[in-house]
C-alpha positions as CSV (number, residue, x, y, z in Angstrom):
1,M,-50.8,-43.2,-16.6
2,R,-48.8,-41.3,-19.1
3,S,-48.3,-38.4,-16.7
4,L,-47.2,-40.8,-13.9
5,S,-44.7,-42.5,-16.3
6,R,-43.4,-39.1,-17.5
7,G,-43.0,-37.9,-13.9
8,S,-41.2,-41.1,-12.8
9,T,-38.9,-40.8,-15.8
10,V,-37.9,-37.2,-14.9
11,S,-37.4,-38.2,-11.3
12,D,-35.2,-41.1,-12.3
13,A,-33.2,-38.8,-14.6
14,Q,-32.7,-36.3,-11.8
15,Q,-31.6,-39.0,-9.4
16,S,-29.2,-40.4,-12.0
17,S,-27.8,-36.9,-12.5
18,E,-27.1,-36.4,-8.8
19,S,-25.6,-39.9,-8.4
20,G,-23.5,-39.4,-11.5
21,S,-22.1,-36.1,-10.1
22,Q,-21.3,-37.7,-6.8
23,K,-19.6,-40.6,-8.5
24,A,-17.5,-38.2,-10.6
25,R,-16.4,-36.3,-7.5
26,H,-15.6,-39.5,-5.8
27,K,-13.4,-40.5,-8.7
28,L,-11.6,-37.2,-8.6
29,G,-11.0,-37.3,-4.9
30,N,-10.7,-34.2,-2.8
31,Q,-8.3,-32.5,-5.1
32,V,-7.4,-28.8,-4.6
33,I,-8.6,-26.9,-7.6
34,R,-7.9,-23.3,-6.6
35,K,-6.7,-21.1,-3.7
36,G,-7.0,-17.3,-3.3
37,Y,-8.4,-14.4,-1.4
38,M,-12.1,-13.4,-1.6
39,N,-14.4,-11.2,0.4
40,I,-17.7,-12.3,2.0
41,T,-19.9,-9.4,1.1
42,N,-23.3,-10.3,2.6
43,L,-22.1,-10.6,6.2
44,G,-21.9,-7.8,8.7
45,I,-18.7,-6.7,10.2
46,M,-19.7,-8.1,13.6
47,K,-20.2,-11.5,11.9
48,G,-16.9,-11.6,10.2
49,G,-17.9,-10.0,6.9
50,G,-16.2,-7.0,5.2
51,R,-12.8,-8.6,5.1
52,D,-10.8,-10.9,2.9
53,Y,-10.4,-14.6,3.7
54,W,-8.1,-17.2,2.1
55,F,-10.3,-19.7,0.3
56,V,-9.4,-23.2,-0.7
57,L,-11.7,-24.8,-3.4
58,T,-11.5,-28.6,-3.8
59,S,-13.6,-31.0,-5.8
60,E,-15.8,-31.6,-2.7
61,S,-15.8,-28.5,-0.6
62,L,-15.0,-24.8,-0.2
63,S,-13.1,-23.8,2.9
64,W,-11.9,-20.4,4.1
65,F,-9.2,-19.5,6.5
66,K,-7.9,-16.3,8.2
67,D,-4.9,-16.2,5.9
68,E,-2.8,-18.2,3.5
69,E,-1.1,-20.2,6.3
70,E,-4.3,-22.2,6.5
71,R,-4.1,-22.7,10.3
72,D,-7.3,-20.9,11.5
73,K,-10.1,-22.5,9.5
74,K,-13.3,-20.5,9.7
75,Y,-15.7,-22.8,7.9
76,M,-16.0,-25.6,5.4
77,L,-18.9,-25.7,2.9
78,M,-19.7,-28.9,1.0
79,L,-20.5,-28.4,-2.7
80,D,-23.3,-30.9,-2.9
81,S,-26.6,-29.3,-4.4
82,L,-24.9,-25.9,-4.7
83,K,-25.4,-23.6,-7.7
84,L,-23.7,-20.3,-8.7
85,K,-25.3,-17.0,-9.8
86,D,-24.1,-13.5,-10.6
87,I,-24.9,-10.6,-8.3
88,E,-25.4,-7.1,-9.8
89,Q,-22.6,-4.7,-8.9
90,G,-23.7,-1.9,-6.6
91,F,-23.3,1.7,-7.7
92,M,-20.5,2.5,-5.2
93,S,-19.0,-1.0,-5.2
94,R,-15.8,-1.8,-6.9
95,R,-16.0,-5.5,-6.3
96,H,-17.3,-8.1,-8.7
97,V,-19.7,-10.4,-6.8
98,F,-21.2,-13.9,-7.3
99,A,-23.2,-16.0,-4.9
100,L,-23.5,-19.7,-4.0
101,Y,-26.9,-21.0,-3.1
102,N,-28.6,-24.3,-2.4
103,L,-31.0,-25.9,-4.9
104,E,-33.2,-27.1,-2.1
105,N,-33.5,-23.6,-0.6
106,R,-31.5,-24.6,2.5
107,N,-29.2,-22.3,4.4
108,V,-25.8,-22.2,2.9
109,Y,-23.9,-20.6,5.7
110,K,-25.4,-20.3,9.2
111,D,-28.7,-18.5,8.7
112,H,-27.9,-17.2,5.2
113,K,-29.6,-18.6,2.1
114,E,-26.7,-17.7,0.0
115,L,-23.0,-16.9,0.3
116,Q,-22.0,-13.8,-1.6
117,L,-18.3,-13.6,-2.6
118,G,-16.5,-10.6,-4.0
119,V,-13.2,-10.3,-6.0
120,E,-11.3,-7.3,-7.2
121,S,-11.5,-7.7,-11.0
122,Q,-13.6,-9.3,-13.8
123,D,-10.7,-11.6,-14.6
124,E,-10.7,-13.0,-11.1
125,L,-14.4,-13.5,-11.2
126,D,-14.2,-15.4,-14.5
127,S,-11.4,-17.5,-13.2
128,W,-13.2,-18.4,-9.9
129,K,-16.4,-19.3,-11.9
130,A,-14.3,-21.6,-14.1
131,S,-12.8,-23.2,-11.1
132,F,-16.2,-23.8,-9.5
133,L,-17.3,-25.3,-12.9
134,R,-14.5,-27.8,-12.6
135,A,-15.7,-28.6,-9.1
136,G,-19.2,-29.4,-10.4
137,V,-20.9,-26.2,-9.3
138,Y,-22.7,-24.9,-12.3
139,P,-24.2,-21.4,-12.8
140,E,-27.9,-21.0,-12.9
141,K,-29.7,-21.0,-16.2
142,V,-31.3,-17.7,-17.1
143,S,-34.0,-17.4,-19.8
144,E,-34.2,-14.8,-22.5
145,H,-36.6,-12.8,-20.3
146,G,-34.0,-12.7,-17.5
147,S,-35.7,-15.1,-15.1
148,S,-34.1,-18.2,-13.6
149,E,-35.0,-21.5,-15.2
150,E,-34.2,-23.6,-12.2
151,G,-37.1,-26.0,-11.6
152,S,-39.3,-24.2,-14.1
153,N,-40.4,-27.1,-16.2
154,E,-40.0,-30.8,-15.8
155,T,-40.0,-31.4,-19.6
156,S,-36.8,-29.2,-19.8
157,T,-34.9,-31.9,-17.9
158,S,-32.7,-34.0,-20.2
159,M,-33.2,-37.7,-20.4
160,D,-29.4,-38.1,-20.5
161,P,-27.9,-36.4,-17.4
162,Q,-24.3,-37.1,-18.4
163,L,-24.9,-35.5,-21.8
164,E,-26.6,-32.5,-20.1
165,R,-23.6,-31.9,-17.8
166,Q,-21.2,-32.1,-20.8
167,V,-23.2,-29.6,-22.8
168,E,-23.4,-27.3,-19.7
169,T,-19.6,-27.5,-19.2
170,I,-18.9,-26.8,-22.9
171,R,-21.4,-23.9,-23.0
172,N,-19.8,-22.2,-19.9
173,L,-16.2,-22.8,-21.3
174,V,-17.2,-21.2,-24.6
175,D,-18.8,-18.2,-22.8
176,S,-15.6,-17.7,-20.8
177,Y,-13.4,-18.0,-23.9
178,M,-15.6,-15.4,-25.8
179,K,-15.2,-13.0,-22.9
180,I,-11.5,-13.3,-23.1
181,V,-11.5,-12.8,-26.9
182,T,-13.7,-9.7,-26.6
183,K,-11.5,-8.2,-23.9
184,T,-8.3,-8.9,-25.9
185,T,-9.8,-7.4,-29.0
186,R,-10.8,-4.2,-27.2
187,D,-7.3,-4.0,-25.8
188,L,-5.4,-4.6,-29.1
189,V,-7.5,-2.6,-31.6
190,P,-6.4,0.9,-30.3
191,K,-2.8,-0.2,-30.2
192,I,-2.9,-1.5,-33.8
193,V,-4.5,1.8,-35.0
194,M,-1.8,3.9,-33.3
195,H,0.9,1.6,-34.7
196,L,-0.5,2.0,-38.3
197,M,-0.8,5.8,-37.9
198,I,2.8,6.1,-36.6
199,N,4.2,3.9,-39.3
200,N,2.3,5.7,-42.1
201,T,3.5,9.1,-40.8
202,K,7.1,7.8,-40.6
203,Q,6.9,6.5,-44.2
204,F,5.5,9.9,-45.3
205,I,8.3,11.8,-43.6
206,M,11.1,9.5,-44.8
207,G,9.7,9.3,-48.3
208,E,7.5,12.0,-49.8
209,L,8.3,14.9,-47.4
210,L,12.1,14.5,-47.7
211,A,11.9,14.1,-51.4
212,H,9.8,17.2,-51.7
213,L,12.3,19.2,-49.6
214,Y,15.2,18.0,-51.6
215,A,13.4,18.8,-54.8
216,T,13.2,22.5,-53.9
217,G,17.0,22.7,-54.3
218,D,17.6,25.1,-51.5
219,Q,19.0,22.8,-48.8
220,V,21.5,25.4,-47.6
221,T,18.7,27.7,-46.4
222,Y,17.1,24.8,-44.4
223,L,20.4,23.8,-42.9
224,N,21.2,27.4,-41.8
225,S,17.7,27.9,-40.3
226,Y,18.2,24.6,-38.4
227,A,21.6,25.7,-37.1
228,K,20.1,29.0,-35.8
């Protein structure tokens, strides 16, 4: 009886989480969150892959077009039951890739289980992931051993779905912020070091070195050698 009660409680929590997410999206309406170019990396050239498309992300769907004029729509993907995960960058690849997949193991796009999207830089990747987070598409949870935790244990499901979503949102925002802080620090430290070195050298030349030269008392010789 206890196992049945626990199972029904977890099931109710999951249903409440899904309904709460749908209600939140309904309140937001189909608002446009982000637009920009991305590349579909897991499609062959004959199937339309290997080129950039203009993507429009809203609170309910992800659509892509031939270009930014948004006249020739290629596809519209609904965001319900979608998750986001990182894809390891290939040895020769210069793109940063992430993938969208369905929690119920359904095809996301035609006969593909996932839709892999590539961008040019890490900044673009972080920005798109933050935009998907706003749209309610959360990244998959990865355990310390590197394995996915999706559906691993029923007891890991929170009894408060709304609180779980809030914690997940805050955690991802903090991760994105720390990546920005780390990158900014790496960029500023060499500049600060060079600034201090140049200033210290300048102070030495203007202070101690000139004072030492003047103290020798033979300024005429230095001026004559400089003129020559």
